[in-house]
N, C-alpha and C positions, 0 to 999 in steps of 0.2 A: 388465544394462541400466543405462546411466549417465544420471543426472538432474542438470541444472545449473541453479542459481538465479542470476538475473542482476538487477543493479540499478545505479542511478546515484545517488550521494549527495554531499551537501555538509554538513559539520558535523553528522553523525549519530552521533558516537562513543559517547555514553552509552547508546544503544539497540542498538548493533550486535552485541555478543557474544550477547545474549539471542536476537536474531533468527536469528543463524547457528546457535546451539545448537538452537533449536526446529526449524529446517529440516533440520539433520543428522539429528535424530530422526525427521523426517517421511520421510526416505529420499533426500534430495539428497546427491550425492557430492562436489560441488564448487560453488564460487561464483565468478562473474566480476563484479567490482565496479569500475565506473568512478567516479572521484572528480574533483572540480574545485574549485579556489579554497577549500580548507579552511583554517580559521584556528583550529580547536579541537583539533588533534591527530588528527583522524580519519585523515588521510593516513598518519601514523606508525603508527597501529594497523593500518591496512590493509596497509602494507608489511611489518610484522612477521608478520601472518597469511599474507601472500604468501610470505615467506621460509620459513615453516613448512610450506608446501605445502597449506594449507587453502583458500586462495582464489587467484585470479589478479587482481592489482590493475592496473587500467588508468587511470593518471592522464591527464587530457586538459585542454586549455585551450580553452574555448568562444570562438568568434569570430563576428562578424557579428550579424545581428538574429534569426536563427532561434532558437527556444527551445532551452535547454540540453539538455533531455531528448531532443529530436529529433536534435540533433547527436550525443548519446551513442549513440542507436540505430544510426547509421551506423558508428560506431567499434566498438560491441559486436557488430554483425552480422558483422563480419569476423574476430572472434576464433575461433581454432581450437577452443577448448574448447566454444564454442557450436555451431559447424558440425558437429563430430564427435559431439555428444551424441545420445543416443536420445530424451531428453525435456528440455524447457527451459521455464522460466517467468520472464518479466520482470515484476517487481513491486517495491513499495517497502518500506522498512524499517518502516513502520507498518502493513503488511499481513501477516497471518499465515495460512498455509494450515492449514485444519482438514480432516483426513481422518476421516470418520465410519465407522469400521469397515472401511476399505478401504485397500489399498496404492496407490502411484502406478502400479505396473504394471497392476494390475487395473482401476483407473480408466480407463486408456488402452488397454485390451485391444482395443477395436474402433474406436478413434478416432485421427485425426491431430491433433485439437484438442478441448479441453474448456474452455468458458468458466466461470470461477470467479467467482461473484457476490460483490460486497461485502455484508457484514453490518455496518452502521454501528454502532459502539460509542460511547456517550457518555462523559462524564467521571465517571459513577457517583458524583457528589457530591464528588469529590476536588479540593480547591483547591491543596494543597501538593504539590510534586513529591517523591516518595519513590523512592530508587534501588532499585527492585524491578521484576521483569518486568511488562510491560503486561498480559500474559495473566492475572496474578494480581490486579492492581489494578482492572481495568475489566471488569465483569461485566454491565452493563446496555446494552441496544442497542435499535435500532428493531425494530418487529414485522415478521415475514415478511409479504410481500404489501403493504407500505406503499405508499400512493398518492404515490410520490415517485420519478420516473425516476432521479434521482441515486443512490438506494439500490439500483438494479439494474444499475449499471455492473459491468464484469467485467474481469479479466485472464485470460490464456489459457495453460494448460498445453498444450504442443504438441510435435510432432516436427519439429525443425528441417529435416530433409531434405524435408519436404512443403511447405516455404515458401521464399519468396525471401529474406526478411530479417525482422528483428524489427520490432515496432511497440509502442507504449506499451500499448494495450489488447488488440490482436490482431496476430499476425504477418501479413505481406503475402503474398498468394497466393490464387488463386481456386478451385482444384480439390480442395482437401483435404476429408476427411470430418470433419464436426463432430458431436459427440455431447454432449448436455446432461449436467450433473453428476448427474442421476438415472439416466443410462444410456439415455435415449430419443434417437432421431434428431432432429436439428433440421431445420427446413425447408430444402430445397435452396437457397433464396434466401439463407439465412444465410451460406453460404460466399462467395457472390459480392457480397454487400452489405457491402463492406469498411469503409464509413463507420459501420456499426452497432456501437456500443460499449456498449449496454446491453440487458438482457433484458426490459425492461418490456413487459408484454402477452403474454409467453410463460409457459407453465406451468413452475413451479420447485419443485414439491413433491417430497418424497423425495430431496432433494439428498444425495449421498454425499460431497461435498467443497465447500468454499467458502473465502472469505477473510474472516477477522475484520479489519475495517478500523478501527484505532485512530487516527483522523485528528485528534482534538482532544486526547486525553490529559487531564492535569490542567490547571487554570487557569494555573498557573505555566509549565507546558510549552507551553501554547498561546500565552502571551505571547511566549515565545522563538521559537516557530514564526512568529508574526506578524512579528517583527522580522527573521527570516531570509528569509521569502518562499517562494513556490512555485517549484520548478525548471522546471515546464512552462508557467507563465503569469507571465512576468517582470513584467508590468504589473498583474496582478490582485492586489489587496490581500487579506490574510487578516484579516478584521475580524469584527465581531459578526454580519454576514450569513453568513459562512462557518460560524461557530459555530452559528447558528440552524438551518442546513440539515443539520447533522451531529450535533448533541448530543442524540440521542434516548436516553432512559433508561427506556424503556417496559417492556421485557421482560428478565428475568434469563436469561442464557445462559452456562453454565459448561461446555459440552461440550468446549471445548479442553483442559480439565483432564485428560481421559482420555489426552492425549498427553504429560503431564508426566514419566511414568516413562521415556519414550524420550528426552526432552530433558535430563533431569538429568545423566546421565553425560557428555554432550557439554559441558554448561556447566561441569562440574567440570574437565574437561580444558582448557577455554578460560580457566579461572582463571589460567593462566600468563600471560595478557595483561591481568590486572586492573589492574596499575599504569598502563598506558596508558588503560584504561577510566576509572580514577579521575582521571587528569590531564585527560581531556576533560570529564568531569563537573564538575570544579572550574572549568574555563574557563567552562562554561555557567552555573554557579551565580554566578560573579563577574559575568558579563554581566547576569544577572537582578538582582543587587544594584544595578548601575549603572542599569538600566532603572527600578527602583523609586524612583530619585531624581527622576523626571520626573512631573509632575502628570498628564500625558496617560496614562502607564502605569497610575497608580493609578485614574484614571477608567475606563479600559478594563477593569481587573480588577473594578471594582465593577459595571460593566455585565454582565460575564460571570457574576458571582455572582448577580445578579438574574435572569439567564436560566438558571435552574437546570436546565431541561430543555425540549426542544421538543415540541410537540404534533403527532402525525402528522396530516397533512391528510386530509380526507374526499375521496371521489371527486368530489363536487360542487365542492369548493374547488379541486381540481386542474384540473378542466374549466374553471372560471371563470378561473383563472390563465392557462391555455393560450389561452383565447379572447381575453383581454386582450393577451397577447403577439402573437397573430396580427393583432390590430387595429392594431398599431403601423405607422407608415410603414416601408417596406422598409429604409431606411437605418438605422433604430433597432433592428431586430429582433435584431441580433447585438451590440448595445452592452452 
């Protein structure tokens, strides 16, 4: 059974080899990676990995006003490696699959699709950027069952043959069999409700697999992420609000460490590409030095330091927030 990991990236070179190594250890056989407008050497690293047969590199040039990630979906959905794979997962380089005592094959034994919930990991008190795997550096996260719909978003491990094409959170198609990460059947409406991209309100206990989402990383890395912007929301800023909604350091979770013995041999082999890794890292470090010459950056870093960790909202606070949103004039509800 072949499993393909798929992503779209821009300027993610310093984090790429660790991500690939982890997912080779998790059971993925190949990677299909689209890249666009890279300035940090990520494209050179991807091409070297492509030439070695580890990945399929798909360079593309975004056009028009549609989000870059949606444009990438169309390109990647046509890739032979995706269409012929038994299993596939589209996810980002800051998302790491955790398999809790189960293989990919067993997880998908009775399913066409399994939604993998985000577990939001905070910065774990790290201000400085250290060149080490995120799985080792960040061990603090939001509690399970947090009253925050954002923390229940998912990406989907699926069988490509059961769907029409890729989607960012879920592939497109209405007739597939969806099973939860705990192995329980999801409501029939889940398959047809294609706009649903989170699991909030559904039972999520006894998960056998999920995604550790390292969306903020350290303060220094977050400053660089803010300058780079989001691929799927070209006009949405990455600011203190983004940090506040994701930087939860409430619970210690080191379960991903059980996968390190499978990851290590792959990372050792990928050391052959470390020169390109370090060149990309040096590019980002130089960018950070330049950014620190600006007062706005220093003020931003200070605000992040003061926001050491977010407080999980209560059910009452969430209900009040939703009520306030619903009370807005219709033209402002999506603003």
